Structures are given as C-alpha cells and as structure tokens.
KEGU-264610 format. One line per 2 residues: number of its first residue (from 1); their letters; for each residue x, y, z of N, C-alpha, C, O, CB. Coordinates in nm, 4 decimals. Glycine has a CB too. Layout:
<sevos>
NUM	A	X Y Z X Y Z X Y Z X Y Z X Y Z; ...
</sevos>
This chain:
<sevos>
1	MI	2.1433 4.5624 -2.1176 2.1354 4.4250 -2.1654 2.1699 4.3363 -2.0675 2.1167 4.2290 -2.0960 2.2154 4.4001 -2.2772; 2.2301 4.3279 -1.9701 2.2762 4.2485 -1.8674 2.1247 4.2410 -1.7634 2.0871 4.1332 -1.7173 2.4278 4.3261 -1.7932
3	RS	2.0625 4.3497 -1.7420 1.9567 4.3359 -1.6406 1.8377 4.2583 -1.7175 1.7603 4.1887 -1.6519 1.9090 4.4879 -1.5796; 1.8233 4.2717 -1.8641 1.7152 4.2087 -1.9394 1.7460 4.0581 -1.9460 1.6551 3.9755 -1.9532 1.7009 4.2719 -2.0849
5	VK	1.8787 4.0236 -1.9432 1.9144 3.8814 -1.9623 1.8775 3.8098 -1.7954 1.8277 3.6985 -1.7783 2.1010 3.8699 -2.0178; 1.9085 3.8862 -1.7092 1.8968 3.8488 -1.5694 1.7353 3.8209 -1.5373 1.6885 3.7264 -1.4738 1.9617 3.9721 -1.4740
7	TC	1.6645 3.9313 -1.6003 1.5163 3.9264 -1.5886 1.4444 3.8119 -1.6634 1.3402 3.7563 -1.6286 1.4610 4.0550 -1.6383; 1.5208 3.7869 -1.7743 1.4654 3.6573 -1.8366 1.5007 3.5226 -1.7725 1.4271 3.4240 -1.7674 1.5122 3.6487 -1.9767
9	VV	1.6172 3.5334 -1.7274 1.6498 3.4055 -1.6605 1.5565 3.3655 -1.5399 1.5231 3.2502 -1.5126 1.7930 3.4139 -1.6105; 1.5177 3.4869 -1.4681 1.4245 3.4692 -1.3489 1.2786 3.4479 -1.4026 1.2002 3.3920 -1.3260 1.4301 3.6012 -1.2488
11	LI	1.2468 3.4757 -1.4914 1.1222 3.4686 -1.5609 1.0917 3.3121 -1.6076 0.9902 3.2441 -1.5923 1.1293 3.5708 -1.6876; 1.1994 3.2860 -1.6610 1.2072 3.1451 -1.7150 1.2203 3.0249 -1.5931 1.1827 2.9079 -1.6016 1.3425 3.1398 -1.8167
13	CL	1.2865 3.0935 -1.4766 1.2809 2.9763 -1.3728 1.1417 2.9751 -1.2871 1.0948 2.8696 -1.2444 1.4108 2.9917 -1.2652; 1.0933 3.0751 -1.2705 0.9904 3.1053 -1.1990 0.8418 3.0497 -1.2782 0.7438 3.0034 -1.2199 1.0031 3.2619 -1.1751
15	LS	0.8559 3.0670 -1.4072 0.7287 3.0135 -1.5033 0.7349 2.8557 -1.5655 0.6434 2.7912 -1.6166 0.7219 3.1180 -1.6431; 0.8693 2.8190 -1.5436 0.8817 2.6745 -1.5942 0.8208 2.5814 -1.4831 0.8212 2.6102 -1.3634 1.0428 2.6328 -1.6249
17	PV	0.7699 2.4696 -1.5354 0.7103 2.3836 -1.4338 0.8147 2.3129 -1.3530 0.7826 2.2759 -1.2400 0.6186 2.2831 -1.4968; 0.9355 2.2895 -1.3971 1.0584 2.2276 -1.3362 1.1106 2.3302 -1.2219 1.1695 2.2948 -1.1198 1.1776 2.2002 -1.4558
19	GC	1.0835 2.4435 -1.2519 1.1620 2.5668 -1.1410 1.3127 2.5553 -1.1709 1.3663 2.5094 -1.2717 1.1390 2.5319 -0.9484; 1.3721 2.6105 -1.0538 1.5166 2.6183 -1.0725 1.5970 2.4999 -1.0700 1.5604 2.4050 -1.0006 1.5679 2.6977 -0.9811
21	WN	1.6967 2.4945 -1.1339 1.7866 2.3686 -1.1261 1.8322 2.3279 -0.9792 1.8425 2.2121 -0.9387 1.9190 2.3939 -1.2133; 1.8595 2.4521 -0.9016 1.9100 2.4241 -0.7585 1.8237 2.3758 -0.6701 1.8601 2.3123 -0.5712 1.9595 2.5323 -0.6967
23	RK	1.6762 2.4073 -0.7042 1.5759 2.3933 -0.5983 1.5488 2.2307 -0.6059 1.5263 2.1613 -0.7050 1.4325 2.4943 -0.6270; 1.5587 2.1951 -0.4711 1.5281 2.0420 -0.4623 1.4228 2.0113 -0.3589 1.4290 1.9206 -0.2758 1.6584 1.9586 -0.4247
25	EK	1.3105 2.1119 -0.3771 1.2005 2.0740 -0.2972 1.1223 1.9546 -0.3360 1.1006 1.9251 -0.4535 1.1163 2.1782 -0.2901; 1.0770 1.8810 -0.2256 0.9886 1.7633 -0.2436 0.8373 1.8079 -0.2117 0.8084 1.8747 -0.1124 1.0374 1.6400 -0.1443
27	LL	0.7517 1.7672 -0.2991 0.6163 1.7788 -0.2670 0.5531 1.7452 -0.1178 0.5513 1.6282 -0.0795 0.5572 1.6976 -0.3602; 0.5131 1.8274 -0.0540 0.4544 1.7693 0.0872 0.3202 1.7746 0.1052 0.2526 1.8751 0.0826 0.5041 1.8376 0.2050
29	PP	0.2692 1.6480 0.1537 0.1233 1.6636 0.1561 0.0697 1.7710 0.2388 0.1450 1.8187 0.3237 0.0634 1.5449 0.1992; -0.0441 1.8148 0.2278 -0.1188 1.9300 0.3410 -0.0939 1.8816 0.4620 -0.0749 1.7613 0.4804 -0.2879 1.9525 0.3357
31	PP	-0.0913 1.9718 0.5581 -0.0776 1.9502 0.7281 -0.2186 1.8766 0.7582 -0.3251 1.9023 0.7021 -0.0627 2.1198 0.8319; -0.1999 1.7950 0.8428 -0.3094 1.7588 0.9029 -0.4022 1.8558 0.9811 -0.3638 1.9444 1.0574 -0.2710 1.6683 0.9762
33	VI	-0.5220 1.8269 0.9517 -0.6535 1.9356 0.9856 -0.6718 1.8768 1.1694 -0.7188 1.7683 1.2039 -0.8464 1.8921 0.8489; -0.6326 1.9578 1.2371 -0.6397 1.9367 1.3643 -0.7858 2.0193 1.4468 -0.7790 2.1374 1.4808 -0.4933 1.9850 1.4133
35	PA	-0.9041 1.9391 1.4678 -1.0168 1.9989 1.5153 -0.9761 2.0833 1.6504 -0.9000 2.0448 1.7392 -1.1266 1.8872 1.5390; -1.0431 2.2024 1.6433 -1.0053 2.3104 1.7413 -1.1667 2.3412 1.8106 -1.2736 2.3072 1.7597 -0.9224 2.4626 1.6512
37	AP	-1.1518 2.3976 1.9092 -1.2767 2.4462 1.9624 -1.2909 2.5676 1.8788 -1.2007 2.6334 1.8270 -1.2786 2.4734 2.1221; -1.4310 2.5885 1.8736 -1.4986 2.7221 1.7934 -1.4297 2.8395 1.8386 -1.4073 2.8605 1.9578 -1.6645 2.7489 1.8233
39	ST	-1.3922 2.9243 1.7358 -1.3428 3.0419 1.7925 -1.4171 3.1470 1.7145 -1.5024 3.1164 1.6312 -1.1863 3.0540 1.7858; -1.3822 3.2774 1.7437 -1.4381 3.3930 1.6886 -1.3488 3.4506 1.5597 -1.3747 3.5494 1.4910 -1.4500 3.4982 1.8059
41	ES	-1.2301 3.3546 1.5470 -1.1632 3.4064 1.4291 -1.2133 3.3355 1.3038 -1.2651 3.2243 1.3140 -1.0115 3.3910 1.4424; -1.1975 3.4051 1.1683 -1.2605 3.3467 1.0429 -1.1907 3.2273 1.0222 -1.0741 3.2261 1.0616 -1.2540 3.4367 0.9153
43	PV	-1.2378 3.1212 0.9664 -1.1435 2.9963 0.9356 -1.0895 3.0331 0.7931 -1.1573 3.0962 0.7120 -1.2294 2.8367 0.9355; -0.9719 2.9923 0.7710 -0.9190 3.0012 0.6533 -0.9488 2.9159 0.5464 -0.9134 2.7986 0.5585 -0.8089 2.9990 0.6690
45	PT	-1.0037 2.9486 0.4493 -1.0633 2.8564 0.3426 -0.9722 2.7692 0.2887 -0.8583 2.8140 0.2750 -1.1213 2.9265 0.2318; -0.9940 2.6506 0.2530 -0.9007 2.5525 0.1998 -0.9439 2.5216 0.0650 -1.0618 2.4934 0.0433 -0.8918 2.4267 0.2841
47	TS	-0.8529 2.5249 -0.0315 -0.8893 2.5220 -0.1552 -0.8139 2.3871 -0.2326 -0.7510 2.3102 -0.1600 -0.8547 2.6639 -0.2136; -0.8198 2.3642 -0.3559 -0.7523 2.2514 -0.4213 -0.6160 2.3315 -0.4248 -0.5132 2.2690 -0.3989 -0.8203 2.1946 -0.5775
49	TA	-0.6098 2.4550 -0.4529 -0.4898 2.4934 -0.4786 -0.3824 2.5126 -0.3756 -0.2625 2.5186 -0.4028 -0.5057 2.5929 -0.5383; -0.4312 2.5213 -0.2616 -0.3718 2.5230 -0.1335 -0.3040 2.3961 -0.1006 -0.1975 2.3878 -0.0394 -0.4698 2.5532 -0.0339
51	SR	-0.3704 2.3035 -0.1436 -0.2949 2.1798 -0.1335 -0.1893 2.1571 -0.2308 -0.1037 2.0800 -0.1875 -0.3806 2.0730 -0.1413; -0.1647 2.2073 -0.3691 -0.0799 2.1829 -0.4356 0.0734 2.2726 -0.4045 0.1782 2.2497 -0.4650 -0.1449 2.1953 -0.5563
53	IT	0.0579 2.3659 -0.3084 0.1754 2.4500 -0.2815 0.2688 2.3715 -0.2042 0.2250 2.2933 -0.1198 0.1416 2.5784 -0.2085; 0.3878 2.3835 -0.2233 0.5033 2.3185 -0.1737 0.5777 2.4163 -0.0739 0.5986 2.5359 -0.0944 0.5948 2.2743 -0.2934
55	RA	0.6092 2.3524 0.0238 0.6874 2.4282 0.1365 0.8329 2.3631 0.1702 0.8437 2.2407 0.1621 0.5955 2.4263 0.2762; 0.9512 2.4469 0.2098 1.0344 2.3664 0.2470 1.0288 2.3029 0.3747 1.0982 2.2029 0.3928 1.1307 2.4180 0.2325
57	TP	0.9467 2.3526 0.4771 0.9195 2.3197 0.6127 0.7888 2.3369 0.6361 0.7308 2.4415 0.6071 0.9928 2.3913 0.7049; 0.7304 2.2336 0.6916 0.5738 2.2606 0.7163 0.5597 2.3436 0.8448 0.6449 2.3319 0.9329 0.4841 2.1159 0.7343
59	KP	0.4633 2.4206 0.8579 0.4249 2.4912 0.9646 0.3401 2.4260 1.0632 0.2374 2.3683 1.0275 0.3678 2.5973 0.9225; 0.3803 2.4320 1.1977 0.2787 2.3628 1.2937 0.1600 2.4409 1.3255 0.1697 2.5619 1.3456 0.3417 2.3288 1.4251
61	AK	0.0482 2.3794 1.3315 -0.0807 2.4458 1.3396 -0.0743 2.5045 1.4974 -0.0293 2.4356 1.5889 -0.2157 2.3328 1.3056; -0.1207 2.6291 1.5150 -0.1386 2.6768 1.6511 -0.2746 2.6672 1.6851 -0.3583 2.7060 1.6037 -0.0923 2.8135 1.6713
63	PP	-0.3159 2.6109 1.8173 -0.4295 2.6007 1.8331 -0.4768 2.7472 1.8897 -0.3950 2.8202 1.9456 -0.4517 2.4825 1.9111; -0.6071 2.7837 1.8728 -0.6512 2.9080 1.9063 -0.6577 2.9281 2.0506 -0.6909 2.8400 2.1300 -0.7734 2.9319 1.8478
65	KS	-0.6213 3.0594 2.0849 -0.6420 3.0744 2.2419 -0.7666 3.1118 2.2877 -0.8304 3.1951 2.2234 -0.5563 3.1711 2.3000; -0.8179 3.0562 2.4039 -0.9433 3.0656 2.4366 -0.9289 3.1747 2.5723 -0.8430 3.1660 2.6600 -1.0090 2.9101 2.4624
67	PD	-1.0363 3.2776 2.5631 -1.0190 3.3884 2.6483 -1.0278 3.3420 2.8168 -0.9714 3.4076 2.9044 -1.1362 3.4978 2.6046; -1.1015 3.2285 2.8423 -1.0952 3.1931 2.9520 -1.0178 3.0433 2.9957 -1.0874 2.9424 3.0071 -1.2202 3.2062 2.9802
69	PA	-0.8864 3.0385 3.0163 -0.8309 2.9340 3.0111 -0.8703 2.8311 3.1382 -0.8768 2.8653 3.2563 -0.6976 2.9701 2.9967; -0.8943 2.7002 3.0860 -0.9511 2.5939 3.1825 -0.8572 2.5672 3.2995 -0.7422 2.5418 3.2638 -0.9767 2.4563 3.1070
71	PA	-0.8725 2.5671 3.3902 -0.7707 2.5111 3.4898 -0.7007 2.3804 3.4683 -0.7771 2.2899 3.4351 -0.8337 2.4965 3.6126; -0.5856 2.3510 3.4780 -0.4906 2.2645 3.4335 -0.5402 2.1267 3.5133 -0.5880 2.1467 3.6250 -0.3338 2.3211 3.4663
73	AP	-0.5347 2.0148 3.4754 -0.5880 1.9038 3.5566 -0.4487 1.8666 3.6185 -0.3346 1.8814 3.5748 -0.6711 1.7758 3.4677; -0.5004 1.8093 3.7438 -0.3798 1.7628 3.8284 -0.3332 1.6462 3.7602 -0.4027 1.5732 3.6895 -0.4124 1.7286 3.9827
75	QA	-0.1761 1.6289 3.7927 -0.1252 1.5265 3.7227 -0.1462 1.3920 3.8158 -0.1351 1.4002 3.9381 0.0254 1.5602 3.6850; -0.1750 1.2758 3.7543 -0.2033 1.1805 3.8641 -0.0886 1.1455 3.9196 -0.1008 1.1263 4.0406 -0.2729 1.0628 3.8270
77	AA	0.0313 1.1277 3.8732 0.1730 1.0907 3.9201 0.2849 1.1403 3.8195 0.2859 1.1375 3.6965 0.1849 0.9291 3.9361; 0.3518 1.1732 3.8841 0.5116 1.2255 3.7962 0.5424 1.1048 3.7284 0.5223 1.0017 3.7927 0.6683 1.2730 3.9048
79	PA	0.5878 1.0939 3.6097 0.6520 0.9742 3.5466 0.7706 0.9303 3.6178 0.8581 1.0121 3.6461 0.6903 1.0002 3.4058; 0.7803 0.8121 3.6481 0.9187 0.7630 3.6948 1.0313 0.7648 3.6085 1.0281 0.7388 3.4882 0.9122 0.6339 3.7345
81	RL	1.1484 0.8020 3.6868 1.2359 0.8223 3.6258 1.3323 0.6976 3.6120 1.3598 0.6364 3.7151 1.2794 0.9285 3.6735; 1.3838 0.6573 3.4948 1.4775 0.5459 3.5163 1.6269 0.5523 3.5863 1.7195 0.6170 3.5375 1.4962 0.4987 3.3901
83	SE	1.6340 0.4949 3.6770 1.7544 0.4888 3.7252 1.8364 0.3898 3.7516 1.7792 0.2821 3.7348 1.7517 0.5344 3.8048; 1.9776 0.3759 3.7957 2.0475 0.2455 3.7786 2.0206 0.2035 3.9243 2.0200 0.2817 4.0195 2.2169 0.2508 3.7276
85	IL	1.9959 0.0555 3.9313 1.9622 -0.0251 4.0329 2.0917 -0.0669 4.0924 2.1637 -0.1485 4.0350 1.8762 -0.1366 3.9893; 2.1256 -0.0078 4.2164 2.2589 -0.0483 4.2844 2.2631 -0.1219 4.4004 2.1861 -0.0892 4.4907 2.3305 0.0569 4.3163
87	PP	2.3619 -0.2448 4.4210 2.3503 -0.3120 4.5299 2.3800 -0.2017 4.6808 2.4403 -0.0944 4.6817 2.4568 -0.4390 4.5060; 2.3283 -0.2582 4.7727 2.3648 -0.1659 4.9042 2.5098 -0.1368 4.9289 2.5458 -0.0347 4.9876 2.3162 -0.2350 5.0374
89	ER	2.6036 -0.2396 4.8774 2.7466 -0.1796 4.8951 2.8001 -0.0825 4.8152 2.8894 -0.0049 4.8493 2.8368 -0.2702 4.8862; 2.7363 -0.0872 4.6909 2.7851 0.0210 4.5955 2.7133 0.1664 4.6344 2.7704 0.2753 4.6288 2.7464 -0.0250 4.4337
91	QA	2.6030 0.1482 4.6669 2.5309 0.2752 4.7232 2.6046 0.3415 4.8421 2.6148 0.4637 4.8524 2.3837 0.2374 4.7733; 2.6561 0.2521 4.9323 2.7208 0.2966 5.0330 2.8642 0.3660 5.0108 2.9106 0.4628 5.0711 2.7266 0.1917 5.1131
93	EL	2.9197 0.2917 4.9101 3.0597 0.3421 4.8512 3.0199 0.4870 4.7716 3.1009 0.5794 4.7648 3.1344 0.2139 4.7309; 2.9114 0.4926 4.7243 2.8994 0.5955 4.6417 2.8525 0.7228 4.7363 2.8771 0.8391 4.7044 2.7999 0.5559 4.5244
95	SN	2.7881 0.6892 4.8457 2.7242 0.7897 4.9509 2.8716 0.8317 5.0049 2.8911 0.9532 5.0081 2.6023 0.7136 5.0835; 2.9591 0.7629 5.0402 3.0791 0.7975 5.1110 3.1727 0.8848 5.0233 3.2240 0.9834 5.0764 3.1503 0.6701 5.1565
97	SL	3.1969 0.8589 4.9039 3.2494 0.9211 4.8052 3.2125 1.0502 4.7958 3.2970 1.1397 4.7931 3.2283 0.8625 4.7013; 3.0438 1.0806 4.7882 2.9969 1.1881 4.7556 3.0236 1.2878 4.8951 3.0668 1.4027 4.8854 2.8497 1.1623 4.7057
99	NH	2.9953 1.2327 5.0032 3.0248 1.3181 5.1196 3.1641 1.3496 5.1234 3.1956 1.4627 5.1603 2.9858 1.2559 5.2476; 3.2543 1.2658 5.0905 3.4261 1.3322 5.1097 3.4324 1.4175 5.0267 3.4720 1.5263 5.0685 3.5619 1.2401 5.0825
101	SL	3.4073 1.4102 4.9189 3.4264 1.5251 4.8012 3.3508 1.6457 4.8250 3.3977 1.7560 4.7968 3.3795 1.4758 4.6575; 3.2339 1.6302 4.8763 3.1527 1.7442 4.9211 3.2140 1.8155 5.0205 3.2151 1.9382 5.0105 3.0260 1.7075 4.9672
103	AI	3.2719 1.7551 5.1271 3.3139 1.8175 5.2417 3.4626 1.8786 5.2033 3.5017 1.9819 5.2577 3.3122 1.7111 5.3667; 3.5385 1.8123 5.1116 3.6394 1.8982 5.0985 3.6250 2.0231 4.9911 3.7046 2.1168 4.9865 3.7488 1.8151 5.0685
105	AH	3.5188 2.0093 4.9125 3.4732 2.1385 4.8275 3.4161 2.2536 4.9216 3.4317 2.3750 4.9085 3.3501 2.0964 4.7158; 3.3568 2.1950 5.0049 3.2904 2.3017 5.1115 3.3982 2.3621 5.1959 3.3801 2.4772 5.2356 3.1794 2.2301 5.2169
107	KV	3.4936 2.3072 5.2240 3.6097 2.3420 5.3375 3.6752 2.4245 5.2432 3.6990 2.5336 5.2949 3.7138 2.2100 5.4104; 3.7202 2.4162 5.1079 3.7798 2.5201 5.0260 3.6946 2.6392 5.0060 3.7421 2.7508 5.0270 3.8150 2.4670 4.8975
109	LA	3.5826 2.6254 4.9702 3.4908 2.7182 4.9673 3.5055 2.8288 5.0820 3.5209 2.9499 5.0664 3.3669 2.6500 4.9708; 3.4967 2.7548 5.2037 3.5025 2.8382 5.3235 3.6071 2.9077 5.3519 3.6069 3.0150 5.4124 3.4841 2.7759 5.4246
111	QI	3.7143 2.8414 5.3034 3.8667 2.9121 5.3159 3.8777 3.0342 5.2344 3.9395 3.1345 5.2701 3.9899 2.8130 5.2631; 3.8217 3.0222 5.1357 3.8453 3.1524 5.0194 3.7336 3.2517 5.0318 3.7363 3.3509 4.9590 3.8424 3.0986 4.8482
113	QT	3.6378 3.2348 5.1153 3.5326 3.3196 5.1436 3.5673 3.4524 5.1551 3.4951 3.5345 5.0987 3.4702 3.2832 5.2521; 3.6783 3.4955 5.2265 3.7184 3.6215 5.2829 3.8532 3.6639 5.1984 3.9248 3.7561 5.2377 3.7443 3.6061 5.4498
115	RS	3.8794 3.5944 5.0880 3.9929 3.6361 5.0348 3.9450 3.7097 4.9063 3.8380 3.6776 4.8548 4.0917 3.5201 5.0137; 4.0254 3.8112 4.8524 3.9986 3.8696 4.7211 4.0326 3.7949 4.6158 4.1509 3.7620 4.6251 4.0580 3.9856 4.7034
117	LT	3.9719 3.7468 4.5033 4.0057 3.6579 4.4104 4.0296 3.7151 4.2859 3.9915 3.8317 4.2753 3.9166 3.5648 4.4014; 4.0935 3.6538 4.1684 4.1387 3.6853 4.0682 4.0318 3.6508 3.9909 3.9798 3.5461 4.0295 4.2566 3.6391 4.0425
119	PD	3.9703 3.7102 3.8775 3.8826 3.6587 3.7793 3.8530 3.4821 3.7559 3.7492 3.4160 3.7518 3.9429 3.7200 3.6547; 3.9928 3.4480 3.7441 4.0010 3.3182 3.6776 3.9426 3.2297 3.8361 3.8614 3.1372 3.8381 4.1914 3.2772 3.6026
121	QS	4.0107 3.2902 3.9545 3.9787 3.2209 4.0683 3.8340 3.2183 4.1011 3.7795 3.1216 4.1543 4.0503 3.2728 4.1730; 3.7799 3.3169 4.0710 3.6182 3.3623 4.1005 3.5461 3.2588 3.9877 3.4372 3.2070 4.0123 3.5773 3.5627 4.0616
123	EK	3.5996 3.2408 3.8948 3.5333 3.1512 3.7834 3.5316 3.0072 3.8494 3.4281 2.9428 3.8664 3.6246 3.1515 3.6297; 3.6319 2.9733 3.8772 3.6530 2.8339 3.9297 3.5642 2.8250 4.0658 3.4765 2.7401 4.0817 3.8209 2.8036 3.9593
125	AG	3.5979 2.9218 4.1597 3.4866 2.8987 4.2643 3.3331 2.8985 4.2215 3.2649 2.8110 4.2748 3.5005 3.0069 4.3673; 3.2769 2.9750 4.1426 3.1659 2.9556 4.0948 3.1262 2.8206 4.0348 3.0165 2.7653 4.0433 3.1552 3.0454 4.0172
127	LV	3.2463 2.7747 3.9671 3.2033 2.5956 3.9197 3.1848 2.5332 4.0289 3.0882 2.4583 4.0432 3.3201 2.4950 3.8372; 3.2780 2.5548 4.1272 3.2628 2.4494 4.2558 3.1432 2.4560 4.3240 3.0944 2.3566 4.3778 3.3657 2.4694 4.3661
129	RM	3.0819 2.5863 4.3267 2.9467 2.5972 4.3662 2.8460 2.5250 4.2882 2.7627 2.4562 4.3471 2.9128 2.7271 4.3675; 2.8466 2.5340 4.1737 2.7568 2.4865 4.0903 2.7639 2.3476 4.1037 2.6587 2.2895 4.1303 2.7730 2.5312 3.9610
131	FT	2.8751 2.2770 4.0896 2.9041 2.1182 4.0778 2.8454 2.0755 4.2239 2.7738 1.9765 4.2384 3.0904 2.0718 4.0535; 2.8849 2.1634 4.3321 2.8200 2.0846 4.4602 2.6774 2.1041 4.4617 2.6135 2.0136 4.5155 2.8756 2.1353 4.6050
133	RR	2.6056 2.2123 4.4098 2.4454 2.2308 4.4184 2.3891 2.1074 4.3269 2.2885 2.0453 4.3612 2.3886 2.3963 4.3516; 2.4584 2.0782 4.2138 2.3993 1.9667 4.1199 2.4313 1.8435 4.1818 2.3572 1.7496 4.1529 2.4562 1.9662 3.9700
135	AE	2.5310 1.8207 4.2658 2.5695 1.6858 4.3372 2.4564 1.6937 4.4555 2.3821 1.5958 4.4617 2.7486 1.6785 4.4009; 2.4377 1.7860 4.5383 2.3231 1.7761 4.6239 2.2129 1.7608 4.5736 2.1302 1.7024 4.6437 2.3070 1.8674 4.6959
137	AA	2.1762 1.8007 4.4531 2.0370 1.7772 4.3715 2.0011 1.6508 4.3446 1.8883 1.6029 4.3558 2.0337 1.8371 4.2422; 2.1531 1.5689 4.2893 2.1182 1.4447 4.2380 2.1506 1.3475 4.3426 2.1663 1.2305 4.3075 2.1856 1.4151 4.1090
139	RE	2.1613 1.3750 4.4503 2.2062 1.2733 4.5631 2.0907 1.1609 4.5923 2.1244 1.0439 4.6104 2.2376 1.3599 4.7093; 1.9838 1.1918 4.5953 1.8789 1.0947 4.6061 1.8385 1.0314 4.4567 1.8120 0.9114 4.4494 1.7527 1.1676 4.6771
141	SD	1.8354 1.0996 4.3611 1.7635 1.0460 4.2239 1.8707 0.9666 4.1478 1.8356 0.8688 4.0817 1.7044 1.1761 4.1204; 2.0156 1.0082 4.1545 2.1049 0.9208 4.0809 2.2533 0.9500 4.1531 2.3312 1.0327 4.1057 2.0998 0.9565 3.9091
143	PS	2.2803 0.8792 4.2628 2.3885 0.8723 4.3264 2.5136 0.8504 4.2635 2.6128 0.8922 4.3233 2.3716 0.7943 4.4053; 2.5313 0.7831 4.1353 2.6498 0.7751 4.0742 2.6738 0.8947 3.9810 2.7881 0.9209 3.9436 2.6571 0.6500 4.0062
145	VA	2.5478 0.9815 3.9358 2.5966 1.1020 3.8785 2.6424 1.2024 3.9766 2.7374 1.2750 3.9475 2.4972 1.1593 3.7965; 2.5748 1.2138 4.1051 2.5950 1.2833 4.2169 2.7396 1.2739 4.2701 2.7974 1.3793 4.2970 2.5006 1.2400 4.3113
147	AL	2.8137 1.1349 4.2905 2.9163 1.1369 4.3130 3.0010 1.1797 4.1967 3.0736 1.2742 4.2278 2.9358 1.0341 4.3641; 3.0133 1.1439 4.0846 3.0926 1.2326 3.9862 3.0755 1.3954 3.9664 3.1667 1.4661 3.9234 3.0636 1.1761 3.8568
149	LA	2.9571 1.4402 4.0008 2.9646 1.5805 4.0158 3.0398 1.6176 4.1372 3.1226 1.7085 4.1306 2.8322 1.6390 4.0185; 3.0196 1.5598 4.2383 3.0926 1.5815 4.3791 3.2603 1.6057 4.3437 3.3308 1.7054 4.3594 3.0678 1.4281 4.4893
151	KR	3.2919 1.4667 4.2879 3.4369 1.4542 4.2530 3.4919 1.5741 4.1832 3.6043 1.6128 4.2151 3.4602 1.3344 4.1657; 3.4197 1.6410 4.0851 3.4677 1.7296 3.9772 3.4493 1.8505 4.0806 3.5429 1.9296 4.0701 3.3756 1.7319 3.8166
153	AQ	3.3581 1.8862 4.1745 3.3932 1.9968 4.2542 3.5185 1.9901 4.3603 3.5831 2.0861 4.4023 3.2739 2.0268 4.3243; 3.5359 1.8488 4.3929 3.6540 1.8367 4.4684 3.7912 1.8801 4.3872 3.8667 1.9686 4.4274 3.6602 1.6900 4.5156
155	VL	3.8100 1.8085 4.2744 3.9148 1.8583 4.1808 3.9321 2.0153 4.1483 4.0429 2.0685 4.1550 3.8889 1.7913 4.0543; 3.8443 2.0685 4.1216 3.8379 2.2165 4.1036 3.8685 2.2780 4.2265 3.9570 2.3635 4.2273 3.7054 2.2659 4.0557
157	AE	3.8019 2.2444 4.3444 3.8378 2.3036 4.4529 3.9714 2.2989 4.5118 4.0208 2.3913 4.5764 3.7625 2.2677 4.5297; 4.0420 2.1583 4.4803 4.1846 2.1567 4.5036 4.2632 2.2433 4.3957 4.3643 2.3033 4.4322 4.2338 2.0085 4.5024
159	SL	4.2313 2.2494 4.2991 4.2943 2.3436 4.2059 4.2863 2.4617 4.2410 4.3910 2.5244 4.2569 4.2510 2.3417 4.0863; 4.1628 2.5233 4.2622 4.1668 2.6407 4.3239 4.2237 2.6850 4.4426 4.2721 2.7981 4.4391 4.0730 2.6659 4.3328
161	AA	4.2308 2.6110 4.5671 4.3234 2.6154 4.7090 4.4579 2.6168 4.6390 4.5301 2.7141 4.6608 4.3062 2.4682 4.8301; 4.5020 2.5185 4.5553 4.6642 2.5370 4.5103 4.6956 2.6596 4.4477 4.8109 2.7016 4.4572 4.7140 2.4303 4.4062
163	SI	4.5896 2.7388 4.3697 4.6341 2.8796 4.2909 4.6397 2.9718 4.4083 4.7200 3.0644 4.3967 4.5177 2.9428 4.1634; 4.5764 2.9660 4.5099 4.5851 3.0705 4.6028 4.6965 3.0586 4.7145 4.7220 3.1536 4.7884 4.4553 3.0816 4.6636
165	H	4.7520 2.9545 4.7216 4.8418 2.9386 4.8251 4.9833 2.9598 4.7492 5.0888 2.9525 4.8121 4.8221 2.7930 4.9007
</sevos>
C-alpha cells in the first residue's frame, strides 16, 4: 500500500506541468552555439524540444580537439602587473627591512641545519624557508609584500631559535 502511494506521488510530480513543489528551477535559454572547426564527429541535432529542456547549471561547450594542434602564437608582451608606486625613500626603507629580516631568517636556518628537530620545529623551519623564498621572489615585483613576507620569516625564525635553546 505504501509503495503504491509513493509511486503515485512520484508519477504525479513527474507528469504535472508544475513539477515538484521543492523544485525551484528557472528556464534557461539554450547555450550559445560556438562555431567550431569542422571535425570528424557527427554533430548533435538541435530540435525545438532540446531548447525547452531545463538544466540546473548550463554545461560549457567543449571545442573539438584537432589531431595536429597549431603552434601557439607567441605572446606580444606579458600583461603589465599593477603595483604600488613608491617614493625612493620608501623603497629604500622596504629594501633595508627586507634585507635585515632575510638575514636573520637565513642565520637561524644555518644554525639549525645540523640539529635534529622535533616535528613542530621542522614544520616551522619549512615555513621559514617558504616565506624567505616568496619574499625573494617578490623583491622586484612588489617590495612591500616582499618586506611583509620577510618579516613573517624573521618572526618564525626567532620563535624557532627560541624553542631550540
């Protein structure tokens, strides 16, 4: 009896034009047709019934893969990154701060290189190395971010040195 009631409810929900009360789908327009290079695959026929089908999320169209990919055109120029315009005094201050923080971090890393570390200390040392690498990578492109990363490396290195001694 319960099974037949469930079946009736499901059939009513599926066959009614309104659908299920909990279903809140909106009718979506058909996805735009993107002209593609001719391929050996058979095209999918488009019919008027296909445009009436609703989807929760539209699927992106995948371009067909060609057997011989054309060589990528060389990029004219890399897009310019936006960065902060700093006066020379501020640039010098950031550079000095960066160099000081990196020197301390490298000094602590050199001191702990021969010691056996606990797992927590090893994790801190890995973070110090990561922050120093990122600070050195950002040195030219964004000096203020590089100085902040180096300062984080310095603070972690000092904490690491204090936990060892």
